[in-house]
Steps between C-alpha positions, in 0.01 A plus 500: 500500500142581596556397861809719513309799369197447723707401803783748477456813295134597525446434876821678596406807300145511635616441858747787478219726382255383768709482819476873576120480485442186711765520772755258644267238649294447189806509275648210699190293428510599135867404468429159651208434270684602182628154407173310558311751287764481227482120493122506487496765227754312289293184527170672419604764248797338327400134550847421636547172682562523873650224710367358823808638676413852383144468629631364833712814520189712438322324787798561730510868408127542562529323836793723589301811415180398674631337820593823684167659413297198606677491837448876537128464428471214751678709764274801435192280515597370846555848645 
């Protein structure tokens, strides 16, 4: 239940309130990072057990978020 509350209700409400202030680009990053933060918060705050598969999903999400920005920074550094 805690993971459902932290992963579904609270982030969706806060994201809806924050999107007008941060813009489209930043809101895309925030949407992508919602599930990793929810899993981490449920493990730390609620002491819920997380599986290795869930943590592998977190790693994949973080790689998916960071890969375009790393390549952009490398391209900017070369120019």
